[in-house]
C-alpha positions in Angstrom: -21.8 5.5 -0.2 -18.4 5.3 -1.9 -17.5 1.6 -3.1 -14.7 0.6 -1.1 -11.7 -0.9 -2.9 -9.9 -4.0 -3.1 -6.3 -4.0 -3.9 -3.8 -6.4 -4.5 -0.2 -5.8 -3.6 2.6 -7.2 -5.3 5.9 -7.0 -3.5 8.7 -7.6 -6.0 12.8 -8.8 -5.2 14.7 -8.9 -8.0 12.0 -9.3 -10.5 10.4 -11.9 -8.6 6.9 -11.8 -6.6 7.6 -12.5 -3.2 6.2 -12.6 -0.1 6.9 -12.6 4.0 6.2 -11.9 7.5 6.6 -8.7 9.3 8.7 -7.8 6.5 11.4 -11.0 7.0 11.7 -14.5 5.7 10.8 -13.7 2.3 10.0 -16.2 -0.5 9.6 -16.1 -4.1 6.3 -16.8 -5.4 5.9 -15.9 -8.8 6.2 -13.9 -11.8 4.4 -10.1 -10.7 3.1 -9.6 -14.2 1.7 -13.2 -14.6 -0.2 -12.2 -11.1 -1.2 -8.7 -11.9 -3.0 -9.9 -15.0 -4.9 -12.5 -13.1 -5.9 -10.1 -10.4 -7.3 -7.5 -12.9 -9.3 -10.3 -14.5 -10.7 -11.6 -11.4 -11.9 -8.1 -10.7 -9.3 -5.9 -8.8 -10.0 -2.3 -8.6 -6.4 -1.4 -8.7 -2.9 -3.2 -8.5 -0.1 -1.9 -6.1 3.5 -2.5 -6.9 6.5 -2.2 -4.9 9.8 -2.9 -5.4 10.9 -3.9 -1.5 14.5 -3.6 -1.8 14.9 -0.4 -4.2 15.1 1.9 -1.3 17.4 -0.3 1.0 19.8 -1.3 -1.9 20.3 2.5 -2.9 19.0 1.6 -6.2 16.4 2.5 -8.7 12.8 1.1 -8.9 12.8 -1.9 -11.9 11.2 0.2 -14.9 11.0 -2.7 -17.3 8.7 -4.8 -14.8 6.7 -1.8 -14.2 6.1 -1.3 -18.2 5.3 -4.6 -18.4 2.7 -4.9 -15.7 1.1 -1.4 -16.8 1.1 -3.1 -20.8 -1.0 -6.0 -19.2 -3.6 -4.5 -17.2 -6.0 -1.6 -17.4 -7.3 -0.6 -13.9 -5.3 2.1 -11.9 -1.6 0.9 -11.0 0.5 2.3 -8.3 4.1 2.1 -8.0 6.6 2.3 -5.2 10.1 1.4 -4.1 13.3 3.6 -4.7 11.8 6.9 -5.8 13.7 9.7 -4.8 13.0 12.6 -7.1 10.2 14.1 -9.1 12.2 12.5 -12.2 11.7 9.0 -10.5 8.1 10.0 -10.7 8.1 10.6 -13.9 9.8 7.6 -15.4 7.2 5.7 -13.4 4.2 7.6 -14.9 5.7 7.5 -18.2 6.0 3.8 -18.3 2.4 3.6 -17.4 1.2 4.0 -13.7 -1.3 6.2 -12.7 0.1 6.9 -9.2 3.5 6.6 -7.2 4.1 5.7 -3.7 7.0 7.5 -1.5 8.0 6.3 1.7 11.6 6.3 2.7 12.4 9.4 0.8 9.3 11.1 1.9 10.6 10.4 5.5 13.9 12.0 4.8 13.1 14.3 2.2 9.4 15.5 3.0 9.5 18.2 0.0 9.2 15.4 -2.3 5.4 15.3 -1.5 4.8 18.7 -2.2 7.1 18.9 -5.4 5.3 16.0 -6.7 2.0 16.8 -6.1 3.0 20.4 -8.0 4.0 18.4 -11.1 1.8 15.7 -11.2 -1.2 16.6 -9.1 -1.9 15.2 -5.5 -3.9 12.4 -6.8 -1.0 11.0 -8.3 1.0 10.7 -4.9 0.4 8.1 -2.3 2.0 7.9 0.7 3.4 4.7 2.1 3.7 4.3 5.7 5.3 1.5 7.6 4.2 1.4 10.9 4.9 -0.3 14.2 3.5 0.0 17.9 5.8 1.7 20.3 3.4 2.3 23.5 4.8 4.4 26.2 7.0 6.5 24.3 6.4 10.1 24.8 7.9 11.3 21.7 5.3 8.8 20.1 1.7 10.2 21.6 -0.1 8.1 18.8 1.7 4.7 20.3 2.8 4.1 16.6 5.9 4.9 15.0 7.3 5.5 11.4 9.7 2.8 9.9 11.6 3.3 7.0 14.4 0.8 4.8 11.5 -2.0 4.5 10.8 -1.9 8.2 14.9 -1.9 9.1 15.2 1.5 10.4 13.3 3.4 13.4 12.7 6.9 13.2 11.4 8.4 16.3 8.3 9.7 14.1 5.0 9.7 15.3 2.9 8.1 12.6 -0.5 10.2 13.3 1.7 13.3 13.2 3.5 12.1 9.7 0.4 11.2 8.1 -1.7 14.8 9.0 1.8 16.7 8.0 1.9 14.4 4.7 -1.7 15.4 3.7 -0.8 19.2 4.2 2.3 18.8 2.0 -0.2 17.4 -0.8 -0.3 13.6 -0.7 -3.5 12.4 -2.3 -3.8 9.2 -0.6 -2.3 7.1 2.2 -1.3 3.3 2.2 -1.1 2.5 5.8 0.9 -0.8 6.9 1.1 -2.5 9.9 4.4 -4.0 10.1 2.9 -5.9 13.8 0.4 -7.2 11.4 1.9 -7.5 8.1 1.9 -11.3 6.6 0.7 -12.8 9.4 -3.1 -13.3 8.0 -4.8 -12.6 11.7 -6.1 -9.6 10.5 -5.3 -5.9 10.1 -4.5 -3.4 13.0 -7.9 -1.9 13.0 -7.1 0.5 15.9 -4.0 2.0 14.1 -6.4 2.1 10.7 -9.1 3.9 12.8 -6.7 6.2 14.4 -5.1 7.5 10.8 -8.5 7.4 9.0 -10.3 9.5 11.3 -7.7 12.1 11.9 -7.3 12.9 8.2 -9.4 13.9 5.0 -8.0 11.5 2.3 -8.6 8.0 1.4 -6.7 5.4 3.5 -5.7 2.0 2.2 -5.2 -0.5 5.0 -2.7 -2.8 4.5 -1.0 -5.7 6.7 -2.8 -9.2 8.1 -6.0 -9.9 5.6 -6.0 -13.8 5.9 -9.7 -14.0 5.4 -12.8 -12.1 4.0 -13.8 -11.5 7.6 -10.7 -9.2 7.7 -11.7 -6.7 5.2 -15.2 -6.4 6.6 -13.5 -5.7 9.8 -11.2 -3.2 8.5 -13.5 -1.3 5.9 -16.5 -0.9 8.5 -15.3 -0.6 12.6 -11.2 0.8 10.9 -12.9 3.3 8.7 -10.6 2.4 5.8 -11.5 3.3 2.2 -9.9 0.6 0.4 -7.7 -2.8 1.3 -4.8 -4.0 0.1 -4.5 -8.1 0.1 -1.3 -10.4 -0.8 -1.1 -13.7 0.9 -4.6 -14.8 0.6 -4.9 -14.1 -3.2 -1.4 -15.1 -3.7 -1.7 -18.4 -2.1 -5.0 -18.7 -4.4 -7.1 -19.1 -0.9 -9.5 -16.6 -2.2 -10.2 -15.1 -5.8 -10.9 -11.3 -5.6 -14.5 -12.5 -6.9 -15.2 -14.4 -3.5 -14.1 -11.5 -1.3 -16.4 -8.8 -3.0 -19.1 -11.3 -2.7 -18.7 -11.8 0.6 -18.3 -7.8 1.5 -21.7 -7.3 -0.7 -23.7 -10.0 1.0 -22.6 -7.9 4.1 -23.6 -4.5 3.1 -20.2 -2.9 2.4 -20.5 -1.8 -1.1 -17.6 -2.9 -3.8 -17.5 -2.6 -7.8 -18.3 -5.7 -9.6 -16.4 -6.4 -12.7 -18.1 -9.4 -13.5 
């Protein structure tokens, strides 16, 4: 069995680490470079960095912060927010990221997935999916809708259809975020995660809702996720990554132990 990955997520706004609930009410909680270093030292498998207002503000990602984080850690590093072109991807990779995450731009211009995969390889291209429940809509047979611009704009696009289309275009991994669960610390959206994981042949990272180690156990087993994104539970020092991994190992979920 492949090891399951535990991935802290750094949401960054105006250069500061920030956290909200359901994409609203964000508060600044620290320095992303210091946080990245701490999580690396605790045994994180990867780090995800999102410039959460770049797309909505129509600006490029804060490349100086990306570079500082990349200089601080020695594990895979994925970066998203405001990436609109292959040249934007190149700038992020040259700044030290191993992967680039596209979300809003991919929905508006799906060709960027194929262009990025051709330029850098599918393993570098992560599809970010922000998803909301929308049951009873005939245009959304899965019951889940894609939302873009940091949760601000509904698209009318079915989430399952988009995941499969993005895989066809060349994305190498999906980071699947439930807006309904985001920041609540009440657990991941298991049905959504299992739906997407069981219909694609690329890794799926579950995101949104982690509050306790058993939430990760649930999404990595019943939800069939390949990895779990965490934020609040480590940002507010409720748990360390070592504690989370030990909990999972003790219950039969294989993780990479770095200590």
